[in-house]
N, C-alpha and C positions, 0 to 999 in steps of 0.2 A: 022338197029339196033334193037335187040329184047328188049322187055320190061324188062326182067330180067337183061340184061346187062345195060340198062339205070338206073334201080334202084341201081344196084351195083355201077355204076359210081357216082350216086348221094350220096350214103352212103360214098364213099371214099372222095368226095368233102367236105361233112359235117365234116368228121373226120379230114380232113386236116385243115379246118377252126377252129375247136375246139382245135386241137393241136397247131395251131399258136397262139390262144388266151392264151393257157396254157403257151407257151414259152414266150410270151410277159409278162405275169403276173409273171412268175418265174424269169425273168431277173431283176425284181425290188426287188427281195428278198435278204436279208442278210442271207446266209446259217448258219452262226454262231448263229444268232438270232433264226432261226428255231430250231436248235439243242438245244439251251438253253430253248426254249419253251417246248420241249419234256422232258428235264431233270427236269423241274419244275412242271410237271403234278401231280395233286392230284390223286393218284392211287385209293383211296377209292371212290371218285366221279366217276372216269372213270369206275370202276367195277360196281357201282350202275347203271350207265347209260346202261352198257352192259346187265345187268340182266333185266332191265325194257324193253329192246327190245323184250324179249321173249313173255310176255303177250301182248305187242303191236301187234306183228304179229298174235297172236292167235285171237285178236279182229278183225283184218283184215280178217282172215279166217271165223270168225263168220258172218261178214258182207256179204261176198260172199255166205256163206252157207245159210243165210236167203233168198237170192234170188234164190238159187238153190232149196231150199225146197219149194219155191212157185210153182215149176214145178214138182219135184219128191221128195218123202220122202226118204232122205238119212240120215245116221248118221251124226250128226254135226261134228264129228271128221274127216270125210273124206275130206271135203273142207279145213279144217284147215291143215291137213297133206299135201294135194296137194299144198297148198299155200306155206308152209314151204319148200317143195322140189323145187317148182318153183323158190323161192327166192334164194335158194342155187345154182340152175342151172344158174341163171342170173349172178352169180359170175364168170362163166366160158364161157358163151355164149354171143355173141354180140346182139345188138338191143333188149335188154330185152327179149330175147327168152324164158326166164323162164315162160312167160305168156303162150306160146304154150305148155310148159311142164306141167303146172298145168291143162291146158285144156285137154291134152291127158290122164293124170292120172285120172282125174275125170271121163272121158268117159270110160276108161278101168275098173275102180273100180265099177262103178254103172250101166254100160250098157247104159247110156245116149249117144245119137248120138254126135259125135265130133262137128258138126256144132251147135247143140243145146247148148253144153257146152260152145262153143265159144261165143254164144249169151249171156249167163249168165255173162261171163267175161266182155264183152262190157258194159253190164248194170251195173256191179259192179264198173267199172271205172267211169261211168257217175255219179252214185250216190255219189261216193267218191269225184269226182271233185266238185260237187255242195256244199258238206259239206266243202271241203277245201277252196273254194272261200268265203264261208260264214264266216269261221274263218279269212281269209285274209282281209275280208271287215272291220274288226275291226282295222287293222293297221293304217289307216288314223286318227282314233280317239285316238290312243295310241301314235303315233309318228308324228312329223311334216314332213311327207314324201312329196316329190315333187308331183305336181298335176298329172304328167304323171303316177306315181305309182298308185295313186288312180284311175285314168282312166283305167289303165291296169287291176286292180283288178275287177272293176265293169264290164268292158268289158268281162273279163273272166267269171265272174259270170253269165252274160247274155248268153254267149255262152254255158256254161254248162247246163243252164236251157233249152235253145233251143235244145240242144242235147238230153236231157232226154225226152222232149216233142216229138222229132222226133222218138226216140226209142219207146215211148208209142204208137205213131201212127203206127209204123211198127210192133208192137207186135201183133202176130196173130197165133193162133193154127189152122193149116189147117185141114179141114175135111178129106182130102185125100192127100197123098204125090205125087207130080209130078213124072213122069217117068224119065225125063232127069236128068243127073248127076248134072249139075249146078243148075237147077231149084229146084231139091230135096235138095241140100245143102243150098240154099237160104231160102227155106221154113223151114227147120229145124233150121237154125240160127234165123229166125223170131220167131219160137216157143220158142227159148231160152230166148226171151224178154218178155214172158208172165207174168213173175213176176212183171213187171212194172204196170200191171193192178190189182195187189194185194196190196191194201193199207197197210195191215198188214206186208207183206214181205218188202215193201219199207220202212216203218216206222222202222222196226227192223234193216234193213241194215243201215239206216241213223243214228240210235242210236249207233250201233256198230262202225260206221265210226267216229262219234263225239268222242266216248270214245277212239278210236285208235289214233285220232289226238291229243287228250289231253295227252295221254301217250307219243306220239312222241314229243310233246312240252316239256314234263317233261324230256325226254331223252336229248333233245337239251340243256335245261337249265342246267342239270347236267354236260354235256360235256363242255359247256361254262365255268361253274364254275371250272371244272377240269383243264382247260387251262388258268384260271385266266382272262377270258374275261367277259365283262358285261353280266350277266346271268339273266336279267329280262325278263318278258313276251314278250315285244315288240321285243327285239333282237332275242329271240328264234323263234318267229313267222316269223320274217323277214328272218332268215336263212332258215327255212323250206320252205317258199314260193320261195325263190331264188333257192333252190335245185330242187324243183319240176318243176320250169320253165326250168332249165338247163336240167333236165331229159327228157323233151319233145323233145329234139334234139336227133336224132339217135346216139347211143353211142356204144363204144367198150365194151368188157366183163367187168362186175362189174361196169359199168358206170364210168370207170376210166377217169379222166379229167373233164367230165361234172359235176360230183358231187363236186369235189374240186373247180372248177371254180364258181359254183353257190354259195356254202357256203362261200368261201373266198371273192368273190366280194362283197357280202352283208356286211360283216364285215368291209371291206375297205370303202364301201360307207357310213357306219355309223361312219367313222372317225378312225377306228382301224388301227393298224400297219400291213403292208402287211406280214411280217414274222410271226407274231403271228397268223394272220388270216389263212395263209397257213398251219401252224402246226395244228391249230384247225380243219381245213377242212379235213386234212389227218387223224387226230385222230378220228373225228366223223365218217368218212367212215369206218375205222377199227372197231369201236365200233358197227356199224350196220352190218358189214359183218360177224364178228366172230360168233355171235349167229345164224345168218341165215344159215351159212354153217354147224354148229354143229347140229342144230335142223333139217335141211334138211336131213342130213345123218341118224339121228335117225329115222325120219319119213318114210324112204324108206320101212321099214318093214311093214308098214300099207298096202301096195299095193301088198303084196304077194298073198292074197286071194281076189277075187272079192266080192263086196258088192252089194246086190240086191236092186235096186231102185224101190220104190213103188209109183205110182202116188197118189197125194193127192185126197181127196174125191171130186168127181165131175169133175176131170180132165180127158181128153181124152188121149189115147196113141198116140204118134207121129208116 
């Protein structure tokens, strides 16, 4: 059995498990109650949440851009546009393949090697994970959560820190590129982690990440209010943490099923009604998908002309 076939079967198995969980969850729902929840939505709050998603994604692009600029001087708008298009692509591609799309767009627009661009994406996710778990670490102080939740949060925080330290250790700008195809790709990917050795770039990325998470919390609070759910800070943070844990599982296009399962399960765990929780989860997903697809379509024009990438002062060419 080839490795590709094995991974394909694993993805199918995971999707079947997620689908089974969604079916079990949906069997507990009162469909009339779900419909009534949608009929009672506060459209003003829902629209506000949708609009706030736009600058939230822009901050995520600035976070990634801060790390990219630690390697090559590119316009800040380029990583932002690539991230918007990548998010839109994830709505149609499985396994969050939008990450590969934004990597490819950055490489084509700036001339940065694809493997190097992929290294910046890995570092971007690592920095973002540390900040996310730092936010999540406040949950035990805000809510009487079970001990296993607190243990999960702190374990995740430790794992994210270890990952960043590992990437820092791997960060290396080779003096010369190896000849072999695989060795060359690995060397370029490691050169994409060089921003981890730039305290200013990491600090900027962490700042933009914290601002993006703050706006995402605001989006979730507005969405909770729109669906007449408890919309305080602890509930919003719990929903976001649950969604991101669910998104770690290999998912179908637009993370359908994973997203709803993560958001709905958290509200039910907080004592909410399953029907209202399901309506909120579907609504929040739509609130996030709509601006991503619109902005992604608009930002495609950014990549019609290549952007010249200039190494920062003192940096070597890969």
